[in-house]
N, C-alpha and C positions, 0 to 999 in steps of 0.2 A: 835616654828614652827615644831619641830619633833612631839611634843606631839598633835599638831593640825592635822598633817598629819596621824598619828595614829588612833587618834578618826575617820577622815574621812573614813580610810580604814574599821575600825569597823563597822561604820555605813553603808558603801556600802554593806559589807559583810552580814550584818543583813537583809539589804534589799532584796538582791539576795535570801538569804535563805528563807525569808518569801515568795516570789514569788514562789520558786521551792516547798515548802512544801503546800502553800494554795492549795485545789481542785478547780476545776472549779466552777462557781456559779451555784447552784443547785436550783435556784428560781424554785417555783412552780407556774407557770403563766397559767392563764385561760381566755377565752373569758368572758366578763362580761355578766351575763344571763339577759334576758329581765325583764322588771317589772312583779313582780307576781312569779318569780322565784327566789330562794335565795339559791341554793346548786350548788357548783361547785366540779370538781374533781371527782375521783373515788379511791376506796381503791384496792389495788395492793399486789400480791404476788410475792416474789423473792426468789431464793435460794442462801443461804449463801456459799461462799467459804470458804476454810480451814483456811485462815488468817482473815476473817471477824470478827468485833465485832459488837455488836448491835448500839453502839455510831457511830462507822464508817459508817455503813450502813444509819443510820439516817441523818448523815451530807451529805451523798452522795445524799439522796432523799429530803433533805430540811426538814427533821423531827427532833423535840428535843428529849431529854433524856425521859422525863416523858411520852410523846406521845409514843415512841416506846416501852418502858416498859410496858405500860398498854395493848397496842395492842397484845403484845407477852408474856404474864405473865410467861408461861412456858419455856422460852428460857434463857439461861444462857447469861447475858449481855456481859461477855468477851471473852466465847467461846461457839459461837451459834452451831459450827459444820457444817463440809461441808455437802452440801445438804439439811440442815434445812430449812423449809419452813418458810419465815419471812414476816410478814404482814406489809405493808407500809400503814398507815392510812392517806392517801392523799385525802380525801374527806370532804368537810367542808360546814357547814351552815354559810353564811355570817352574820357577826354581825349585829345587829339592830341600824343602825347608817347610815348617809349619805354616799353615795358611792363616796367619793372624798378624795384627799389627802392621808393621813396617818390614820389608825383606829389601835389602840392596843388595844386587849383585854387580859387584865390582867390573867383573869380565865383560859384561854386556853394556856397563854404563847405563843401567836402568834400575830403578825403584818400583816396588810393588807395594801397593797399600790394600789391605784387607779390611775395609771399615766394618765396625759393629753394625749389627742389624737388629731391628724389633722382630718379635715374633711375628710370623705370618709374611715377613718381607723376603725377597730374593737375595741371598747373599752376592756381593760383588768382589770383584778385584779391579783395582784401578793401576794403571803403570805409567811412569814418567821417565824422560830421558833425563841424565844427571851428567855431570862432570865429576872426576873423582882425581885422587892424588897421582901427581907424576911418580916414577920409579923411586926417586930420592926422597919423596913425602907421601909414601904410601898411606892409603886409608886403612886403618887397622880393621881386622877381621873380628868376629866374634859376636856374642849377644850383649846387647846394651839397652838402654832406654833414654828416653827424653826427660831431662831434668829441669830445663828451664826454657821459657819461651819468651821472646822480646820483640816487640814491634818498633820499628824506627831505631835501630841499635846504633851505638857508637861501637867503631871497629878499634881495638887495641892490639896492634900488630904486635906478635911475639917476637922476642929478641932475635931469632933465627932469620924471620922475614926482614927486619930492621936491618940486619947485617948484611942479608944478601942483596937488599935493594940499595944500600950504601956503596957496596963494592961495585954494583952496576953503574953508581953515579945517578941514582934516581932515589934519593933519600925519602924516607916517609916520616911523617909526624908521629909523635907518640900515640896520638888519638885522632880519629878520623870520625867527624860528627856525621849524623845522619843527612842525607843528600845525594845528588848525582854522583859524587865522587867516592861514594862508601862502597867497597866491593862486597859488602854483605848484602846490598838490597835493603828493602825494607822489613824482612822477617828473618829471625835466626831462631833455631831450635837447638839447644846444647845437648850433646850426647854424654853419658857418664863412662866415658873411655879414660882411663889414666894415662898420664903422661903426656897430657896436651889438651889443647882447647879444641875439640872436634866437634864441628857443627854442621847441621842440614841449615842451608840458607840461599837467600836469592843472589842477584848479581846485578851489576850496572854494565856487564859486557855479555848479554845474552848469546852472542855469536859463538861463544866458548863452549856451549851446553853440548855435551856428547863427545867431549875430548878429555884427555889425561891432562889437565892443566893445573889443578889445585894443590894447595900445600897440605893436603890431607881430608879437608872438608868435602862434604857432598853438596854441590852446587846446582841449583835448578833454576829453571825459568821463572822471571817473578810472578808470573799468573799461577803457576804450579806450586810454588812454595806457599803462596797466599791462601790457595785453596785448602792445602795440608794445616797450615798453621790454624785455620779457623776451625778445623774438625778434629785434629789430633790433640789429646789431653797430654799434661805432662804426666810422667809415668808410664806412657805408652811403650810397647816393646819396639826395638829396633834390632833386626838381625842382620849382620852384614857377612855376606858369603863371597868366594870368588870361584865361579863355576864356569869356565870357558866353554865347557860343553854340557848340555842339558839333554835329557831324554825322557820321552814320555809317549804316552798312548792316546790315539784319537781315532774313533771309529774303526776299531780293529786294526789300526796301523801304528806300527812303532816309528816314532819320528825323531829325530835329532836336530839340535840346534848348535852349530859352532862358531866361536868369535875368535877371532886373532888375540895373541898373547903378547905381553910385553915382555921381549927376550931380555934375558940378564946381561948381556952385553951392550944394552942399548944405553946411551948416556941418559937423556931425559925423554927420548922420544917415543911416541907410540908407533908400533910398525904394524900397519894394517896388512901386511903380507905375511906375517908370522902365524902359520897354523899351529893349533894347538897339539900337544903330543897325542899319540893314539892311546896313551894310557888314560887320558881323561875321558876319552870315548868308552873305553873298557869300563871304567869305574861307574860312569853315568848310566850305561846300558845295564850292567849287573843289577843295579839299584831297581829296576824296573821290569826286567825281562821276564819274571815270573808273573806278571800280571796278566800276560796275553799268551796268544798260541803262536803269534806269527814269529818267524825266524829272520835273522839279519842276513841281508845281502850284501856281503862283504865289499863287493866291488863299488856299489853305491855307498856304501859308508866311507870309503877311502876318497871318493870323489867330494862327498860334502864336508869331509874334514880338510881335504886339501883346499877347497873353496873358502871355507870359513866366511861365508857370507853373511851370517848371522840371522838367517832364515831358516825356520823349520823345514826338513826335508823328509820325506819317507824313506826308511832304509829296510822295509820289510820286503821279503820275496812276493814277488807280485802274484805268483799262482797261489800261494798259502793265504794272501789277504783276500783274494776273490773266493776261495772255498769258504772262509770264515764269514764273509758277506752273505753267501748264499745261504749256510746255515742259520743266520739270523732272519 
């Protein structure tokens, strides 16, 4: 009886601590653009305070680790410095996928959610940073759906993870109860992907959001997954794609967004310097080029692809864009 009360006190204390330490939800939410427009958001700049870190600012503005690092290559991750200008890369080309349910783009480590709306309401799109599978634990692609939602879940490590941890000298128990040591966090949503237990879940290590560090699951900030958990129903559509290059239109301009890829020769590490192959750009542009009159500036395209900054950039020829704007 005493032991039971002690466990309850510990559990309540953990829950209160979690609530106090979790920041407010920093979801990036935008009005869904009309047909023919594919770009949402804007790139911002903020000034760091003395105690800020690049990771903390990223979490505050809904941006993952690699996104923040690529947007601010000369800034110290842990000590940006008071007054330092920080780029918040919060502009996105929407993935080439139906604008419904949940769409996960593995290449950019970002989840898009298209909530259902009532008649008369403005459709929205929300986007969240995520962590995805390492090269040897790939997050599977394809159409899926949510089959189960659990709050305060137990974690039952699969045999592969138990073996890996044992070989590292860090053995795991067969079951990890809810609490601060549970890597699933407080919310999990199971996907109907055959061949494994693939989840969308929270984490007890939010510093890893925006990296390729999971065993195939989709990991989110605790406050982000809680927001989704409370609104997404069982049976909701989840489409997982791998689009390192996205192309789309905005105000008569053709934009492209390029992300680094995980090279096949890498062991487990994500290589932030590996640019995507040009064939990815050709495929992405071919899918949308007929929806506008502007033409591609190939030199600008090459620069954007080489940089692979993850931020959308215009690749239209300037003189043609100007003539389009004048006609409108």
